[in-house]
VOGU-3710 file (C-alpha; in Angstrom, 3 decimals, decimal comma):
1> mqwkrrirqn> 47,602/-78,575/9,689  49,751/-75,554/10,370  46,920/-73,083/9,760  44,648/-74,984/12,172  47,313/-74,904/14,864  47,857/-71,203/14,217  44,132/-70,399/14,575  43,967/-72,371/17,823  46,949/-70,489/19,208  45,417/-67,133/18,287
11> ifrimsekhy> 42,163/-68,055/20,011  44,001/-69,014/23,172  46,016/-65,806/23,069  42,921/-63,608/22,550  41,128/-65,334/25,407  44,082/-64,811/27,704  44,527/-61,143/26,760  40,829/-60,341/27,192  40,698/-61,895/30,644  44,007/-60,211/31,521
21> ildisderhd> 42,300/-56,844/31,265  39,513/-57,999/33,522  41,849/-59,458/36,084  43,900/-56,305/36,649  40,636/-54,482/37,229  39,038/-56,935/39,624  40,786/-59,312/42,056  37,697/-61,319/42,971  37,947/-64,005/40,245  40,258/-66,361/42,084
31> dqrhqhyvha> 38,349/-69,431/40,953  38,902/-68,534/37,283  42,639/-67,884/37,489  43,483/-71,525/37,483  41,550/-72,021/34,219  43,289/-69,029/32,654  46,639/-70,416/33,740  45,873/-73,766/32,079  44,911/-72,036/28,824  48,122/-70,031/28,906
41> lrakksrfqt> 50,205/-73,189/29,374  48,536/-74,821/26,392  49,555/-71,879/24,218  53,041/-71,642/25,714  54,784/-72,312/22,433  53,079/-69,321/20,788  55,512/-66,514/19,946  52,967/-63,886/21,036  53,001/-64,945/24,684  55,238/-63,176/27,208
51> erqyrlyspe> 56,634/-64,260/30,566  54,673/-61,528/32,306  51,385/-63,117/31,259  52,409/-66,468/32,753  53,370/-64,758/35,988  50,089/-62,873/35,997  47,842/-65,926/35,788  49,939/-67,955/38,199  48,088/-68,760/41,456  51,335/-68,151/43,435
61> rarpitrlgk> 50,654/-64,408/43,263  49,495/-63,295/46,710  49,631/-59,510/46,964  47,150/-57,470/44,851  48,642/-55,161/42,282  48,643/-51,407/42,900  47,583/-48,628/40,524  51,182/-47,760/39,775  51,876/-51,401/39,043  49,020/-51,458/36,574
71> akeliededa> 50,512/-48,550/34,645  53,988/-50,123/34,629  52,701/-53,443/33,342  50,717/-51,742/30,584  53,764/-49,768/29,493  55,929/-52,927/29,556  53,303/-54,766/27,541  53,293/-51,999/24,922  57,093/-52,032/24,734  56,967/-55,765/24,067
81> deerfsyepy> 54,353/-55,194/21,337  56,543/-52,539/19,705  59,467/-54,959/19,658  57,317/-57,610/17,985  56,084/-55,139/15,380  59,624/-54,007/14,662  60,918/-57,334/13,369  57,759/-59,237/12,490  57,072/-59,188/8,693  53,587/-58,223/7,460
91> esidiwdfay> 53,175/-61,482/5,562  53,374/-63,473/8,799  50,753/-61,404/10,693  47,228/-62,778/10,949  44,749/-60,057/10,021  42,292/-60,936/12,820  45,112/-60,983/15,344  46,404/-57,631/14,149  42,930/-56,044/14,203  42,430/-57,200/17,786
101> rrcryefsis> 45,745/-55,720/18,917  44,819/-52,355/17,390  41,417/-52,302/19,153  42,861/-53,597/22,396  42,698/-50,378/24,382  39,243/-49,598/23,087  38,014/-52,860/24,610  39,830/-51,956/27,799  38,159/-48,538/27,966  34,679/-50,000/27,604
111> yairlkdadf> 35,391/-52,545/30,324  36,737/-49,862/32,641  33,609/-47,755/32,099  31,307/-50,674/32,806  33,246/-51,448/35,983  33,002/-47,728/36,901  36,744/-47,666/37,583  37,744/-44,072/36,890  41,374/-44,581/37,957  41,892/-47,464/35,573
121> levllrqlkl> 40,165/-45,461/32,809  42,568/-42,596/33,452  45,525/-44,960/33,089  44,167/-46,305/29,817  43,537/-42,850/28,411  47,047/-41,787/29,447  48,483/-44,796/27,603  46,240/-43,963/24,610  47,676/-40,460/24,686  51,231/-41,850/24,631
131> nyendfhpkv> 50,378/-44,041/21,677  49,081/-41,050/19,726  52,122/-38,951/20,649  54,499/-41,733/19,554  52,497/-42,242/16,338  51,900/-45,894/17,158  49,607/-46,688/14,214  51,181/-49,419/12,019  49,534/-49,728/8,633  48,488/-52,975/6,998
141> kdnfgrrrtr> 49,054/-53,707/3,329  46,067/-53,955/1,018  47,216/-57,338/-0,282  47,298/-60,408/1,879  48,975/-63,130/-0,146  47,633/-63,182/-3,683  44,081/-62,079/-2,877  43,287/-58,359/-2,982  40,766/-56,923/-0,549  38,719/-54,200/-2,223
151> hrrritrset> 36,465/-52,381/0,219  36,339/-53,147/3,885  33,021/-52,957/5,625  32,741/-49,831/7,708  31,897/-50,640/11,313  29,475/-48,184/12,933  29,824/-48,107/16,678  26,554/-48,177/18,581  28,076/-46,182/21,449  31,098/-44,002/22,111
161> mltdaiknad> 33,081/-44,000/25,321  31,334/-40,777/26,372  27,785/-42,065/25,783  28,699/-45,339/27,462  29,932/-43,490/30,540  26,808/-41,314/30,690  24,526/-44,345/30,355  26,347/-45,987/33,278  25,834/-42,784/35,302  29,464/-42,552/36,386
171> srcvetildg> 30,356/-38,898/36,898  34,069/-39,555/37,453  34,423/-41,477/34,170  32,591/-38,706/32,327  34,902/-36,090/33,828  37,951/-38,181/32,906  36,842/-38,480/29,267  35,949/-34,801/29,033  39,348/-33,881/30,459  40,871/-35,854/27,593
181> vydgfiysti> 38,703/-33,847/25,192  39,825/-30,574/26,767  43,479/-31,668/26,649  43,131/-32,359/22,928  44,207/-35,990/22,572  40,537/-37,123/22,302  38,697/-35,658/19,353  36,143/-33,006/20,305  33,686/-34,473/17,775  32,939/-37,208/20,309
191> vdhvcangrt> 30,665/-34,717/22,090  28,228/-34,270/19,162  28,873/-37,633/17,558  25,634/-39,320/16,438  25,780/-43,039/17,190  24,222/-45,798/15,127  20,937/-45,450/17,048  20,755/-41,720/16,277  21,633/-40,524/19,781  24,266/-38,149/21,112
201> alwhacrkgd> 25,905/-37,831/24,508  23,669/-34,882/25,397  20,589/-36,923/24,480  21,572/-39,650/26,956  22,305/-37,040/29,626  18,853/-35,466/29,122  17,226/-38,872/29,289  19,027/-39,743/32,524  17,995/-36,407/33,995  21,433/-35,548/35,360
211> fnfvrelver> 21,538/-31,768/35,263  25,260/-31,662/36,028  26,074/-33,801/32,981  23,897/-31,588/30,779  25,461/-28,366/32,015  28,984/-29,799/31,662  28,323/-30,880/28,059  26,673/-27,613/27,031  28,881/-25,053/28,778  32,317/-26,645/28,671
221> ahanvnrcgv> 32,101/-29,182/25,812  29,880/-26,873/23,702  27,356/-29,593/22,786  24,699/-28,701/20,229  21,327/-28,293/21,981  19,365/-28,457/18,693  20,530/-31,913/17,648  18,792/-35,292/17,869  15,793/-34,033/19,855  17,425/-33,479/23,244
231> llvaiqnnhe> 14,581/-31,169/24,318  11,950/-33,726/23,383  13,521/-36,551/25,368  13,795/-34,280/28,409  10,070/-33,484/28,092  9,174/-37,149/27,718  10,969/-37,982/30,974  9,534/-34,890/32,749  12,881/-33,232/33,556  11,604/-29,698/34,020
241> eivnyllqqg> 14,920/-28,210/35,198  16,745/-29,547/32,124  13,989/-28,265/29,801  14,241/-24,791/31,294  18,040/-24,846/30,986  17,961/-25,983/27,341  15,479/-23,262/26,436  17,704/-20,685/28,125  20,652/-21,939/26,070  18,786/-21,244/22,807
251> cdpnrrvkny> 17,120/-24,578/22,060  14,386/-24,222/19,422  10,980/-25,071/20,990  9,413/-25,624/17,550  11,873/-28,267/16,376  10,129/-31,408/15,070  10,691/-35,133/15,369  11,471/-36,648/11,985  9,328/-39,763/12,219  6,176/-38,274/13,733
261> nesalhiasr> 6,583/-34,571/12,893  5,825/-33,753/16,508  6,875/-30,605/18,270  7,782/-30,224/21,919  4,358/-28,748/22,657  2,653/-31,850/21,219  4,620/-34,125/23,561  4,045/-31,944/26,613  0,294/-31,662/25,928  -0,143/-35,358/25,268
271> rnrlaivkll> 1,755/-36,335/28,447  0,064/-33,737/30,695  3,216/-31,718/31,498  1,589/-28,484/32,657  4,731/-26,710/33,889  6,641/-27,615/30,716  3,782/-26,335/28,552  4,039/-22,974/30,301  7,790/-22,904/29,713  7,414/-23,697/26,011
281> lkygaevnvl> 4,776/-21,027/25,505  7,002/-18,565/27,363  9,837/-19,185/24,895  7,640/-18,831/21,785  6,312/-22,288/20,952  3,678/-22,306/18,197  0,212/-23,441/19,285  -1,298/-24,144/15,839  1,423/-26,512/14,652  0,275/-29,883/13,217
291> dykkrtpldy> 1,837/-33,298/13,701  1,777/-36,314/11,371  -1,906/-36,924/12,259  -2,702/-33,280/11,468  -3,541/-32,585/15,105  -2,694/-29,581/17,236  -1,511/-29,683/20,877  -4,950/-28,416/21,886  -6,590/-31,399/20,194  -4,598/-33,772/22,401
301> avhkryvdia> -5,416/-31,801/25,540  -9,146/-31,779/24,706  -9,233/-35,438/23,739  -7,406/-36,578/26,920  -9,419/-34,167/29,123  -6,446/-32,168/30,403  -8,491/-29,118/31,355  -5,656/-26,989/32,759  -3,458/-27,443/29,703  -6,422/-26,834/27,391
311> riliehhngr> -7,251/-23,600/29,196  -3,682/-22,291/28,790  -3,553/-23,234/25,102  -6,945/-21,655/24,410  -5,753/-18,387/25,944  -2,718/-18,362/23,622  -4,820/-19,107/20,518  -6,553/-15,709/20,777  -9,700/-17,127/19,195  -7,943/-18,367/16,028
321> fimgqagftp> -8,537/-22,114/15,827  -7,947/-24,377/12,855  -9,830/-27,471/11,769  -7,957/-30,733/12,143  -7,472/-33,557/9,683  -10,640/-35,309/10,898  -12,746/-32,173/10,319  -13,110/-31,162/13,982  -12,487/-27,778/15,551  -11,605/-27,667/19,291
331> lmlaaycdnk> -15,233/-26,853/20,154  -16,541/-29,696/17,989  -14,026/-32,106/19,498  -14,869/-31,048/23,067  -18,597/-31,462/22,394  -17,984/-34,819/20,711  -15,948/-36,038/23,723  -18,566/-34,594/26,112  -15,924/-32,470/27,808  -18,259/-29,898/29,351
341> pivqllvnil> -15,671/-27,677/31,125  -13,765/-27,073/27,899  -17,023/-26,599/25,947  -18,137/-23,928/28,401  -14,724/-22,278/28,247  -14,811/-22,128/24,429  -18,419/-20,880/24,364  -17,446/-17,978/26,624  -14,490/-17,037/24,396  -15,817/-17,539/20,856
351> pdqqvldell> -18,430/-15,320/19,150  -22,028/-16,581/19,202  -22,263/-17,002/15,426  -19,061/-19,049/15,315  -20,358/-21,280/18,101  -23,608/-21,874/16,192  -21,780/-22,634/12,944  -19,451/-25,143/14,565  -22,313/-26,872/16,358  -24,175/-27,058/13,028
361> llasrytidg> -21,146/-28,723/11,444  -21,016/-31,199/14,319  -24,725/-31,969/13,880  -24,197/-32,502/10,149  -21,360/-34,916/10,872  -23,528/-36,847/13,337  -26,239/-37,126/10,698  -23,971/-38,241/7,837  -22,144/-40,738/10,049  -25,469/-42,288/11,016
371> nlskrdeayc> -24,696/-42,031/14,723  -28,050/-43,049/16,261  -26,933/-42,253/19,796  -26,234/-38,652/18,747  -29,288/-38,222/16,498  -31,388/-36,301/19,045  -28,414/-34,133/19,969  -27,843/-33,303/16,286  -31,484/-32,282/15,852  -31,216/-30,051/18,947
381> yferalsraa> -28,221/-28,287/17,356  -30,181/-27,778/14,104  -33,152/-26,434/16,022  -31,041/-24,164/18,212  -29,282/-22,575/15,241  -32,540/-22,069/13,319  -34,293/-20,551/16,344  -31,611/-17,908/16,687  -31,711/-16,692/13,072  -32,499/-18,038/9,607
391> pacinpscea> -29,505/-18,453/7,267  -28,839/-15,242/5,353  -27,051/-16,912/2,438  -28,738/-19,894/0,787  -27,072/-21,990/-1,883  -29,111/-22,706/-5,027  -30,786/-26,085/-5,198  -29,146/-28,842/-7,227  -30,004/-32,308/-8,434  -27,391/-33,983/-6,236
401> yeyltecqtl> -29,251/-32,814/-3,096  -32,681/-33,648/-4,584  -33,351/-29,906/-4,997  -33,523/-29,469/-1,218  -32,637/-26,096/0,319  -32,016/-25,008/3,894  -34,999/-24,747/6,175  -36,170/-21,224/6,945  -38,616/-22,056/9,719  -38,885/-24,582/12,510
411> delvsirndd> -41,946/-26,131/10,853  -39,893/-27,043/7,789  -37,282/-28,639/10,036  -39,921/-30,625/11,909  -41,353/-31,933/8,617  -38,075/-33,633/7,678  -37,140/-34,861/11,157  -38,384/-38,422/10,630  -37,188/-38,651/7,011  -33,644/-39,922/7,228
421> nklrmyalvv> -32,783/-39,265/3,580  -34,017/-35,655/3,612  -32,300/-34,994/6,913  -29,037/-36,242/5,393  -29,491/-33,957/2,366  -30,228/-31,049/4,721  -26,972/-31,802/6,582  -25,038/-31,773/3,291  -26,606/-28,449/2,254  -25,686/-26,847/5,594
431> serlllqkge> -22,170/-28,288/5,479  -21,597/-27,006/1,940  -22,535/-23,453/2,909  -20,409/-23,365/6,084  -17,354/-25,275/4,875  -17,073/-23,314/1,624  -17,163/-20,106/3,664  -14,310/-21,405/5,813  -12,365/-22,669/2,764  -12,447/-26,282/3,994
441> lkhlltlimk> -13,324/-27,967/0,695  -11,566/-31,202/1,592  -13,822/-31,867/4,567  -16,910/-31,133/2,480  -15,805/-33,614/-0,177  -15,248/-36,185/2,552  -18,850/-35,828/3,763  -20,268/-36,025/0,235  -18,256/-39,139/-0,630  -19,304/-40,741/2,658
451> qsdvyrwqrl> -22,979/-40,206/1,794  -22,383/-41,562/-1,718  -20,972/-44,727/-0,152  -24,193/-45,027/1,860  -26,185/-44,938/-1,386  -23,838/-47,501/-2,904  -24,455/-49,874/0,015  -28,186/-49,342/-0,493  -27,705/-50,134/-4,232  -28,972/-46,686/-5,222
461> frrclqlrmh> -26,275/-46,264/-7,863  -27,843/-43,292/-9,662  -27,918/-41,267/-6,444  -24,355/-42,364/-5,757  -23,322/-41,158/-9,226  -25,009/-37,782/-8,751  -23,238/-37,083/-5,465  -19,837/-38,125/-6,793  -20,240/-35,977/-9,887  -21,245/-33,042/-7,681
471> ayqlllqaed> -18,150/-33,561/-5,530  -15,880/-33,542/-8,580  -17,635/-30,439/-9,904  -16,904/-28,649/-6,613  -13,296/-29,756/-6,903  -13,010/-28,218/-10,367  -14,758/-24,993/-9,382  -12,423/-24,329/-6,466  -9,846/-21,636/-7,086  -7,063/-23,734/-5,605
481> hrkydekvqk> -8,070/-27,057/-7,183  -4,650/-27,166/-8,832  -3,093/-27,989/-5,471  -4,817/-31,372/-5,566  -2,452/-33,758/-7,269  -3,239/-36,102/-10,134  -3,850/-39,042/-7,813  -6,758/-37,244/-6,113  -8,422/-36,384/-9,418  -7,886/-39,906/-10,690
491> sylfqivssl> -9,444/-41,420/-7,566  -12,585/-39,265/-7,908  -12,948/-40,012/-11,622  -12,334/-43,707/-11,057  -15,131/-43,823/-8,461  -17,454/-42,016/-10,878  -16,720/-44,501/-13,672  -17,198/-47,420/-11,267  -20,660/-46,026/-10,470  -21,408/-45,974/-14,207
501> ykiletekri> -20,417/-49,638/-14,426  -22,740/-50,503/-11,540  -25,640/-48,696/-13,218  -24,871/-50,478/-16,486  -24,860/-53,894/-14,792  -28,172/-53,345/-13,027  -30,164/-51,258/-15,537  -28,372/-52,004/-18,867  -28,416/-48,286/-19,713  -27,006/-45,103/-18,248
511> pvhslariws> -27,797/-41,394/-18,515  -25,983/-40,328/-21,682  -25,883/-36,661/-20,665  -23,996/-37,589/-17,481  -21,626/-39,679/-19,588  -20,982/-36,734/-21,913  -20,256/-34,504/-18,909  -17,726/-36,977/-17,485  -16,193/-37,334/-20,956  -15,607/-33,576/-21,099
521> wildefnrsl> -13,932/-33,588/-17,686  -11,520/-36,331/-18,695  -10,582/-34,775/-22,037  -10,082/-31,323/-20,496  -7,860/-32,608/-17,665  -6,304/-35,541/-19,498  -2,871/-36,835/-18,539  -1,156/-40,191/-18,476  -2,579/-41,108/-15,095  -6,109/-41,100/-16,574
531> ndvlikllmi> -5,381/-43,790/-19,178  -7,251/-46,517/-17,315  -10,232/-44,262/-16,633  -10,478/-43,248/-20,298  -10,313/-46,866/-21,502  -13,109/-47,863/-19,102  -15,207/-44,963/-20,359  -14,503/-45,963/-23,975  -15,747/-49,474/-23,248  -18,985/-48,046/-21,879
541> vfylletnni> -19,466/-45,980/-25,060  -18,835/-48,994/-27,309  -21,194/-51,111/-25,213  -23,996/-48,589/-25,632  -23,342/-48,291/-29,364  -23,433/-52,071/-29,823  -26,692/-52,512/-27,919  -30,063/-51,214/-29,032  -31,007/-49,671/-25,688  -30,451/-46,076/-26,878
551> ngnekyilvg> -32,395/-43,882/-29,237  -31,094/-42,025/-32,267  -30,334/-38,804/-30,384  -28,283/-40,616/-27,742  -26,430/-42,524/-30,460  -25,587/-39,232/-32,159  -24,199/-37,902/-28,851  -22,020/-40,997/-28,323  -20,540/-40,836/-31,814  -19,839/-37,161/-31,228
561> llvrlirkni> -17,856/-38,118/-28,125  -15,688/-40,456/-30,205  -15,181/-37,750/-32,839  -14,062/-35,308/-30,173  -11,612/-37,845/-28,774  -10,048/-38,540/-32,174  -9,803/-34,888/-33,155  -7,983/-34,055/-29,934  -5,195/-36,543/-30,847  -5,045/-38,133/-27,392
571> fikqqysplr> -2,639/-41,040/-26,953  -3,306/-43,823/-24,488  -1,285/-46,772/-23,219  2,321/-46,538/-24,446  1,656/-43,518/-26,654  -0,830/-45,386/-28,856  -3,781/-43,788/-30,566  -7,177/-45,332/-29,677  -7,351/-47,115/-33,060  -3,896/-48,628/-32,768
581> yfinqavsdv> -4,498/-49,626/-29,132  -7,623/-51,625/-29,962  -5,976/-53,112/-33,065  -3,162/-54,386/-30,825  -5,765/-55,813/-28,476  -7,496/-57,560/-31,377  -4,265/-58,955/-32,846  -3,141/-60,273/-29,443  -4,836/-63,083/-27,541  -7,698/-60,788/-26,510
591> neltcasasl> -10,379/-61,536/-29,086  -13,238/-60,004/-27,107  -13,264/-57,137/-24,633  -15,607/-57,096/-21,659  -17,720/-54,317/-20,243  -20,277/-54,739/-17,458  -20,072/-58,552/-17,712  -20,788/-58,365/-21,462  -18,312/-59,184/-24,232  -17,623/-56,781/-27,071
601> palsiirwli> -16,033/-57,931/-30,360  -12,806/-56,070/-31,078  -13,657/-55,758/-34,789  -16,814/-53,809/-33,979  -14,814/-51,381/-31,846  -12,354/-50,837/-34,718  -15,252/-50,162/-37,113  -16,762/-47,590/-34,763  -13,442/-45,763/-34,426  -12,991/-45,663/-38,199
611> yagadvnetd> -16,579/-44,460/-38,542  -15,795/-41,643/-36,085  -12,908/-40,479/-38,278  -9,830/-42,329/-37,009  -6,900/-42,091/-39,411  -6,148/-45,514/-40,932  -2,901/-44,132/-42,397  -1,397/-42,882/-39,141  2,347/-43,418/-38,810  4,795/-43,884/-36,015
621> shskmtllhy> 6,854/-40,773/-35,313  10,193/-42,666/-35,404  9,890/-45,566/-37,838  7,047/-44,153/-40,023  5,331/-47,531/-39,784  1,633/-47,439/-40,666  -1,068/-49,711/-39,288  -0,723/-51,939/-42,358  2,977/-52,409/-41,606  2,174/-53,676/-38,107
631> ivqpynidka> -0,702/-55,937/-39,127  1,015/-57,881/-41,910  3,879/-59,013/-39,661  4,346/-62,813/-39,857  3,774/-63,472/-36,122  0,166/-62,188/-36,076  -1,084/-62,740/-39,616  -3,831/-65,251/-38,740  -5,714/-62,836/-36,507  -4,962/-59,811/-38,662
641> rpilqillda> -6,745/-60,823/-41,882  -10,185/-59,419/-40,944  -8,600/-56,239/-39,579  -6,555/-55,905/-42,763  -9,715/-56,120/-44,830  -11,377/-53,436/-42,689  -8,435/-51,069/-43,108  -8,254/-51,599/-46,868  -11,976/-50,957/-47,179  -11,401/-47,727/-45,258
651> dahidcvnay> -8,933/-46,552/-47,948  -5,665/-47,443/-46,216  -2,760/-46,739/-48,581  -0,707/-49,815/-49,437  1,924/-47,720/-51,213  3,073/-46,017/-47,997  6,738/-46,579/-47,126  8,406/-46,519/-43,753  11,728/-44,993/-42,756  13,547/-47,995/-44,252
661> grspedyvdd> 11,896/-47,551/-47,665  9,715/-50,668/-47,341  6,001/-50,934/-48,086  3,578/-53,232/-46,209  3,788/-55,841/-48,988  7,527/-56,257/-48,338  6,732/-57,739/-44,906  4,151/-60,266/-46,176  4,943/-63,977/-46,372  1,394/-65,336/-46,400
671> revkeilrah> -0,045/-66,051/-49,849  -3,609/-65,179/-48,893  -2,585/-61,791/-47,584  -0,646/-61,102/-50,754  -3,773/-61,834/-52,768  -5,713/-59,365/-50,626  -3,107/-56,665/-51,208  -2,955/-57,318/-54,960  -6,694/-56,826/-55,171  -6,217/-53,288/-53,791
681> rkislkclca> -3,320/-52,171/-55,994  -5,195/-49,303/-57,476  -3,232/-46,107/-56,968  -5,315/-42,970/-56,892  -4,387/-39,765/-58,634  -3,709/-38,164/-55,273  -1,137/-40,857/-54,442  0,524/-40,455/-57,852  0,828/-36,730/-57,234  2,406/-37,384/-53,842
691> hlivsskisy> 4,971/-39,760/-55,386  5,735/-37,212/-58,104  6,270/-34,455/-55,497  8,666/-36,670/-53,562  10,588/-37,845/-56,622  10,894/-34,327/-58,042  12,079/-33,060/-54,640  9,505/-30,306/-54,642  9,381/-28,424/-51,338  6,059/-29,141/-49,669
701> khcrspklvh> 6,669/-28,768/-45,930  5,828/-25,045/-46,043  2,267/-25,913/-47,016  -0,358/-24,598/-44,634  -2,379/-27,799/-44,530  -0,771/-30,257/-42,059  -2,888/-33,097/-43,447  -1,457/-32,575/-46,919  2,106/-32,511/-45,564  1,446/-35,744/-43,686
711> fvnihsddng> -0,060/-37,370/-46,795  3,001/-36,584/-48,917  5,356/-37,586/-46,103  3,954/-41,134/-45,792  4,750/-41,769/-49,480  8,484/-41,101/-49,062  11,312/-42,692/-47,148  13,980/-40,912/-45,105  16,115/-40,399/-48,218  13,290/-38,577/-50,048
721> gsrvfkkpna> 12,887/-41,389/-52,582  9,737/-42,774/-54,196  8,783/-46,364/-54,966  6,733/-45,394/-58,065  8,716/-42,805/-60,053  12,360/-43,414/-61,005  14,786/-41,294/-63,044  16,626/-43,402/-65,662  19,842/-41,291/-65,796  21,209/-38,080/-64,447
731> ssnewtmele> 21,288/-36,252/-67,804  17,673/-36,965/-68,713  14,875/-34,788/-67,385  12,192/-37,349/-68,140  10,664/-39,528/-65,451  9,332/-43,034/-65,888  6,667/-44,604/-63,739  7,495/-48,074/-62,565  4,972/-50,193/-60,745  6,967/-52,754/-58,864
741> w> 3,894/-54,873/-58,280
//
């Protein structure tokens, strides 16, 4: 019961002390004094109470306290606290009570700032200065009783006294705090301190728009003008005088916002701040900078129809415009938004050929997007460009575009006007010529993939496959295709393989030559990220080999693809070879693999891989376990019997030993499997020679043939011993052959 009474007393004391600070600041709470006085009487027996507090809350007090009286009472209160700390043992101090007494003046400062009482704040800061000069910082032990506190949670303050004063717009409180900074008893880091919300004192001053606060912080307190986006918040709130002052003080106009990667010019253009845009351009702001949406400040001005800002930005571009993330130049965007003043301004500045090319690109985009409302406008752009001059450079025809080339006359253009498919192919041909000249391959690939999706929705999967293969071919032919990461290549290949699956589901056969081309791309650019794509392609090959829908020539091509895969020693899925991967699939619960809604037996896939030349005696690089070692394990022996028979028929060596000197038969517990292994105990002459080389310790690793080195290596353990030949004694030079079976 003592600890409950102690907690109750501490609560009463904290309540009384908190309201004490309020009451010396404001004398208008007469109706609450009686309640405070009652609470103080209830906690009268507490040793932390003083007679001054009882006198303070007594309603008999008539005359209001003066400023000097406030200071005297604070000093007397601190003297009483020092006396209590001098004789009070640490074991008897409540940690919450002690923490409150240490933060007492900080609470008082925040209350004084909110009440906008600069005189009271000055008194508190003076007392805080005395505390620091007298080194009034008692330390608390790490141990409280028998329990040890390890790491205390660090409290991050959302605001400092300076930011709190600026937010309350009290100039006298700000001056009082800054005087404490100049005098040295308040740390100067409070000026550039970043609060928990990522704001500084200068940021709040720029947001409030108080030029005097900003100048005081920059000139006298030496606040950093390039921290926490102070220029950006001044632009957002349209404080032109502060923006001009910050730029004069050396603020970087090209500094970005972390979250949105926006510059000051982006914000000014988007919010129609004409005067601020002129200031930023005067101090060297970049006009071609991109934000997180890959847009320039001019794009925002054109899109929001801010003609005056767009005109100023166009003059600073000097005719050098870049294409945005959506594939629009400023002229294309102005024409798309039907912003005629900006269109006319750009037409007067840009060369005629550049205007025609950009309008052709816009017409091609209208056509590919299927925008019916813009169809006539797109045809007018095509006709206008062709009437000026025929294209000098024509790309060769290709199968992906149905062997269509650019029109040379208006009659050719008229002939394809009502044919939607040919008009789309014409738009792709024009876009390929213009975008490759500009080096904008990404936008060209976007248009091609968009048209392939149209074919996919129309269930024209062969046309979809042709366009996607053409897009990937352009990606490989580009000089800078290495800058595209593995995810981009994987996404294109995955879409190509998905088109093959769709063709296989609908037609039950696919063009084998296209499959061979995709196979070459995957093997040439193979990495771990293409594992799933390669497995899907392998399933398609096995499906075609199992069905009778291909002729002999196509079957020969498919087997050749498997041979090429095996000879390249490509590992898939956890560093497994293709043979071991499908054996693991067969031994596990997956008895049949599916492809295009058709099931494929795993045993047939294993036979095709062995037929293509897969090594049935391959070993693990660490444990030297062969496929026979994995198959005869007791936990999967029921499903492994047919696979074991296939491997033995393919001349798998049962005398191979792993790194622990154990053969596959040493792992067998099933009688039927032992009978199968005994039936294949015939050791060839080649195996006997390998055992003799190992037992005689003849050097063989210098041999030029890696296959021969591997063959000898699988017949020996890590100690160089053999299971067939044994030496009876050290003095004898004769060897005896012992068959342990």
